[in-house]
C-alpha positions as CSV (number, residue, x, y, z in Angstrom):
1,M,118.9,82.6,98.5
2,R,117.6,81.3,102.0
3,F,117.0,83.5,105.4
4,S,118.6,82.6,108.6
5,T,116.4,83.9,111.2
6,L,112.7,84.3,109.0
7,K,111.0,80.6,109.6
8,R,107.2,81.1,109.2
9,T,105.3,84.5,108.4
10,V,101.5,85.2,108.4
11,I,99.7,86.3,105.0
12,G,96.3,87.9,105.3
13,G,94.1,90.4,103.6
14,S,93.8,88.7,100.3
15,A,94.2,84.9,98.7
16,C,97.9,83.8,98.5
17,S,98.5,81.7,95.2
18,P,99.9,78.6,95.7
19,A,102.8,79.6,93.3
20,M,103.7,82.2,96.0
21,L,103.2,79.7,98.7
22,R,105.6,77.2,97.0
23,T,108.4,80.2,96.3
24,F,108.1,81.2,100.1
25,E,108.7,77.6,101.3
26,E,111.3,76.1,98.4
27,D,113.3,79.1,97.5
28,Y,113.3,80.9,100.7
29,G,112.4,77.8,103.2
30,V,109.6,80.2,104.9
31,Q,106.6,78.7,106.0
32,V,103.5,81.0,105.3
33,I,100.5,80.8,107.5
34,H,97.8,81.8,105.3
35,A,94.9,84.2,107.5
36,W,92.0,86.0,107.0
37,G,89.6,88.3,109.3
38,M,88.2,91.5,109.4
39,M,88.4,94.4,111.5
40,E,84.9,93.7,112.8
41,M,86.0,90.2,113.7
42,S,88.9,91.7,116.2
43,P,90.2,90.7,113.5
44,L,91.5,87.4,112.8
45,G,88.5,85.1,111.6
46,T,90.3,81.8,110.0
47,L,94.1,80.5,110.3
48,S,95.3,77.7,107.7
49,R,96.8,75.2,109.4
50,L,97.2,71.5,109.0
51,S,95.4,69.4,111.6
52,F,97.1,65.8,112.4
53,R,95.0,63.7,110.1
54,Q,96.1,66.4,107.5
55,K,99.6,65.8,108.1
56,Q,99.3,62.3,107.4
57,R,98.8,63.1,104.0
58,S,100.7,63.1,101.1
59,L,102.6,66.6,100.4
60,E,100.8,67.6,97.5
61,E,97.5,67.0,99.3
62,Q,98.9,69.3,102.7
63,R,99.9,72.2,100.3
64,R,96.2,71.9,99.2
65,S,94.3,72.4,101.6
66,L,97.1,75.0,103.0
67,E,96.1,77.0,100.2
68,K,92.3,77.4,101.5
69,Q,91.7,80.2,104.3
70,G,91.7,77.0,107.1
71,H,89.5,76.7,109.9
72,A,87.6,79.4,111.7
73,L,89.2,80.3,115.1
74,F,87.6,79.2,118.7
75,G,85.3,82.0,119.1
76,V,84.3,82.5,115.8
77,D,80.7,81.6,114.1
78,M,80.9,81.3,110.1
79,K,78.2,79.8,107.9
80,V,77.4,80.5,104.0
81,V,74.1,81.3,103.0
82,G,72.1,81.1,99.7
83,D,69.8,83.5,98.2
84,D,66.7,81.9,100.0
85,G,68.5,82.5,103.1
86,R,69.3,78.7,103.6
87,E,72.6,77.4,105.1
88,L,74.9,76.0,102.1
89,P,77.0,73.0,102.8
90,W,80.7,73.5,103.4
91,D,81.4,71.0,100.4
92,G,84.3,73.2,98.7
93,K,81.7,74.0,96.0
94,S,78.5,75.3,96.9
95,F,78.9,79.7,97.1
96,G,76.8,82.2,98.8
97,D,77.0,85.0,101.2
98,L,79.4,84.5,104.3
99,Y,77.8,85.5,108.1
100,V,80.7,85.6,110.3
101,R,80.4,86.7,114.0
102,G,83.7,87.0,116.0
103,P,84.3,87.7,119.9
């Protein structure tokens, strides 16, 4: 079954599984836009959309990018801080406390 008018939807609140992203795309023809935010941020903080450079990559690499939370929106500051208070690198491996500031 495919939808005749629904072409894309935004899913936020909790991480959307890769299987769900693929099912929406392949079985129903619906593009899922992964988003994250909090009410304190008014409320949207990140949006998972492909950049021009990412669109040039293989379909599998594009899917891996879209499975992540995405990029911070204009006006949103984000950083990850370790137990020692120092900012950690954005390398996809380091983890700590997430600090965000929205509009």
